[in-house]
C-alpha positions as CSV (number, residue, x, y, z in Angstrom):
1,M,205.2,74.7,186.5
2,S,205.9,73.7,183.4
3,G,207.2,70.2,181.9
4,T,207.9,68.5,178.7
5,A,205.5,66.1,177.4
6,T,206.0,64.0,174.3
7,A,204.1,62.1,171.2
8,E,207.2,61.0,169.2
9,P,207.4,58.4,166.8
10,K,207.9,55.0,167.4
11,A,211.3,53.6,167.6
12,G,212.7,53.0,163.8
13,R,209.5,54.7,162.4
14,Q,209.8,57.1,159.5
15,L,207.6,59.8,159.0
16,G,205.2,59.3,156.6
17,Y,204.1,61.6,153.8
18,N,202.2,64.2,154.9
19,Q,203.7,63.6,158.2
20,V,205.0,66.2,160.4
21,L,207.5,66.4,164.0
22,V,206.2,69.8,166.1
23,R,208.4,70.7,168.1
24,G,207.6,74.0,171.1
25,R,206.1,75.4,173.7
26,I,202.4,76.1,174.6
27,E,201.3,79.1,174.5
28,E,197.7,79.3,175.2
29,Y,195.3,76.8,174.7
30,R,191.4,75.8,173.6
31,R,188.3,73.6,173.4
32,H,185.5,73.7,171.2
33,G,183.0,71.0,171.8
34,N,185.2,67.6,170.8
35,T,188.6,69.3,169.4
36,S,191.4,70.6,171.7
37,Y,193.2,74.1,169.5
38,T,196.7,73.9,170.5
39,R,198.8,77.4,169.9
40,I,203.1,76.4,169.8
41,L,205.5,79.1,169.1
42,C,208.7,76.5,168.4
43,P,212.3,77.6,169.1
44,A,213.3,80.5,166.6
45,A,216.2,79.7,163.2
46,D,218.8,81.2,165.1
47,E,218.4,85.4,167.7
48,Y,217.7,87.5,164.4
49,S,214.4,85.5,163.5
50,R,211.2,85.6,164.4
51,P,209.9,82.1,165.9
52,Q,206.7,80.2,164.5
53,T,203.3,80.2,166.0
54,M,201.1,77.1,165.0
55,E,198.2,75.8,166.6
56,I,197.7,72.1,166.3
57,R,193.8,70.4,166.5
58,S,193.7,67.7,169.2
59,K,191.1,64.7,170.6
60,T,192.7,65.8,173.8
61,R,194.8,68.0,175.7
62,L,198.2,67.4,174.4
63,G,199.2,70.0,177.9
64,Q,200.2,73.0,180.0
65,K,200.8,76.4,179.1
66,G,203.9,76.7,179.5
67,D,205.6,72.9,178.4
68,T,207.7,72.1,176.0
69,I,206.1,69.5,173.7
70,T,207.6,66.8,170.8
71,Q,203.6,66.0,167.9
72,L,203.7,64.3,165.3
73,C,201.3,65.5,163.1
74,V,199.7,65.3,159.7
75,V,199.0,68.1,157.6
76,G,196.4,69.3,155.8
77,G,194.7,72.4,154.8
78,Y,191.1,73.5,152.6
79,T,190.7,75.9,150.2
80,R,188.5,78.7,151.2
81,K,185.6,81.0,148.6
82,A,187.3,82.2,146.0
83,F,187.2,85.7,145.0
84,R,188.3,88.4,142.4
85,A,191.9,90.0,142.9
86,T,193.1,92.9,140.8
87,D,197.3,93.7,140.8
88,K,197.8,97.1,142.4
89,E,200.8,97.2,139.5
90,T,199.8,96.0,136.7
91,G,195.9,96.0,136.2
92,E,194.9,92.5,136.6
93,T,192.5,91.2,137.0
94,M,192.6,86.9,138.0
95,M,190.8,85.3,140.8
96,V,192.3,83.7,143.9
97,T,190.8,81.0,146.1
98,P,192.8,80.7,149.5
99,V,194.0,77.8,150.7
100,D,194.5,76.7,155.2
101,Q,196.7,74.4,156.5
102,T,195.6,72.2,159.4
103,V,198.2,69.9,162.0
104,D,196.4,67.4,163.6
105,A,197.4,65.3,166.6
106,L,199.0,61.9,165.2
107,E,196.6,60.1,168.9
108,D,196.6,56.6,169.4
């Protein structure tokens, strides 16, 4: 049975810096230590585009598989170890530093 869960900003509250309101269907849930990871499938922009998938970290479970949720989150990220890469067209060698983005639920 699927349902709808909502965690929207309080009435009259503006989104803050680095905040995002995510809406989508829960595809998968897993727990690691004290952190919950919920994979969300967001609606596609139109019938010809691919839906976006994201993972929200939280302290508590955001819903059940199949639930449609609206969740206020904060966007973050971190850099990984830099590595050397060669441009295939120019042969130029450069340092590349990968960045991983995180999305964390804002929970009361």
